[in-house]
C-alpha positions as CSV (number, residue, x, y, z in Angstrom):
1,M,174.4,69.6,91.7
2,K,178.0,70.5,91.0
3,F,180.9,71.3,93.2
4,N,181.1,75.1,93.8
5,F,184.8,75.9,94.2
6,K,183.9,79.4,95.5
7,D,181.7,78.2,98.3
8,K,183.5,77.7,101.6
9,N,180.8,75.3,102.7
10,E,182.0,72.8,100.1
11,Y,185.4,72.8,101.8
12,I,183.9,72.6,105.2
13,R,181.9,69.5,104.1
14,I,185.1,67.9,102.8
15,I,186.8,68.5,106.2
16,K,183.8,67.2,108.1
17,F,183.7,64.2,105.8
18,G,187.3,63.6,106.6
19,F,186.7,63.7,110.4
20,V,183.8,61.2,110.0
21,G,186.0,59.2,107.7
22,I,188.8,59.0,110.3
23,F,186.3,57.6,112.8
24,N,184.8,55.2,110.3
25,T,188.2,54.1,109.2
26,A,189.2,53.4,112.8
27,V,186.1,51.2,113.2
28,D,187.0,49.4,109.9
29,W,190.6,48.9,110.9
30,V,189.9,47.7,114.4
31,V,187.3,45.2,113.2
32,F,189.7,44.1,110.4
33,F,192.5,43.6,112.9
34,L,190.2,41.6,115.2
35,L,189.0,39.4,112.4
36,N,192.1,39.0,110.3
37,T,194.9,39.0,112.9
38,L,193.3,37.7,116.1
39,A,190.6,35.4,114.6
40,G,192.7,34.4,111.6
41,I,189.9,35.0,109.1
42,N,190.9,35.4,105.5
43,V,191.3,38.9,104.1
44,V,188.6,38.4,101.5
45,I,186.1,37.7,104.3
46,S,187.4,40.1,107.0
47,Q,187.6,43.1,104.6
48,P,183.8,43.2,103.8
49,I,182.8,42.6,107.4
50,A,185.1,45.3,108.7
51,Y,183.9,47.6,105.9
52,A,180.3,47.1,106.8
53,C,180.9,48.1,110.4
54,G,182.4,51.4,109.1
55,V,179.5,51.9,106.8
56,I,177.0,52.0,109.6
57,S,178.8,54.8,111.4
58,S,179.5,56.5,108.1
59,Y,175.8,56.8,107.3
60,L,174.9,58.3,110.6
61,G,177.9,60.7,110.7
62,N,177.6,61.9,107.2
63,K,173.8,62.2,107.2
64,F,173.6,64.3,110.3
65,F,177.0,65.9,110.7
66,T,178.7,66.3,107.3
67,F,175.7,67.0,105.1
68,K,173.2,68.1,107.8
69,S,170.3,66.2,106.3
70,K,167.0,67.2,107.9
71,E,165.1,64.6,105.9
72,K,163.8,61.5,107.5
73,V,165.7,58.3,106.8
74,T,164.0,56.8,103.8
75,F,164.3,53.6,101.9
76,A,165.4,55.5,98.8
77,E,168.2,57.4,100.6
78,T,169.3,54.2,102.4
79,A,169.3,52.3,99.1
80,K,171.4,55.1,97.5
81,F,173.9,55.0,100.4
82,V,174.1,51.3,100.3
83,T,174.7,51.4,96.5
84,V,177.5,53.9,96.9
85,N,179.1,51.9,99.6
86,L,178.8,48.6,97.7
87,I,180.7,50.3,94.8
88,S,183.2,51.6,97.3
89,L,183.5,48.1,98.9
90,G,184.1,46.6,95.5
91,V,186.8,49.1,94.7
92,S,188.5,48.6,98.1
93,T,188.2,44.8,98.1
94,L,189.6,44.7,94.6
95,I,192.6,46.9,95.4
96,I,193.4,45.1,98.7
97,T,193.0,41.6,97.1
98,L,195.2,42.5,94.1
99,L,197.9,44.0,96.3
100,V,197.9,41.1,98.8
101,K,197.4,38.2,96.4
102,N,199.2,39.4,93.3
103,A,201.8,41.9,94.5
104,G,202.6,40.2,97.8
105,W,201.9,43.3,99.9
106,N,201.2,43.1,103.6
107,E,197.5,43.3,104.4
108,Y,197.9,46.5,106.4
109,L,200.1,48.2,103.8
110,A,197.6,47.2,101.1
111,K,194.7,48.6,103.2
112,I,196.1,52.2,102.8
113,P,195.5,52.7,99.1
114,S,192.3,50.6,99.5
115,T,191.0,53.0,102.1
116,I,192.0,56.1,100.1
117,A,190.2,54.9,97.0
118,A,187.1,54.0,99.1
119,M,187.0,57.4,100.7
120,A,187.1,59.2,97.3
121,V,184.3,57.0,95.9
122,N,182.3,57.6,99.1
123,F,182.6,61.4,99.1
124,I,181.7,61.8,95.5
125,G,178.8,59.4,95.8
126,S,177.5,60.9,99.1
127,R,177.8,64.5,97.9
128,F,176.3,64.2,94.5
129,F,174.0,61.2,94.7
130,V,172.9,60.4,98.3
131,F,172.7,63.7,100.2
132,N,172.5,66.1,97.2
133,K,169.0,67.4,98.1
134,S,170.0,68.5,101.6
135,V,173.3,70.1,100.3
136,D,172.0,71.7,97.1
137,G,168.7,72.7,98.7
138,A,170.7,74.7,101.3
139,E,172.7,76.7,98.8
């Protein structure tokens, strides 16, 4: 259950995770734009809603594409995924809130480091906590 730097499949997973992440990030940003800019909803509310929309596509994309999990969707796996994403949501919301409210950053500029931090937390959590059976069992 560790990262094998010599295994090219680990790097392929990171690349696939990146592609899934780009799509999920696009979903997140579009929903954020619609809620925050067009609907005028506060960043503290629009961020979690937008993030949740990205989480749904993230689960499906990473389960079946990135980590090629053949296991049925189970409550335990879903709970682990939700836990990782709640931690990631907390990190991203904290960063965007601090940068917007305390540092005076524009919401979209603040969303960049928020997104990068969320992606790092998600990959580590997905690889080693949520989908580790399918990954480690295949090696």
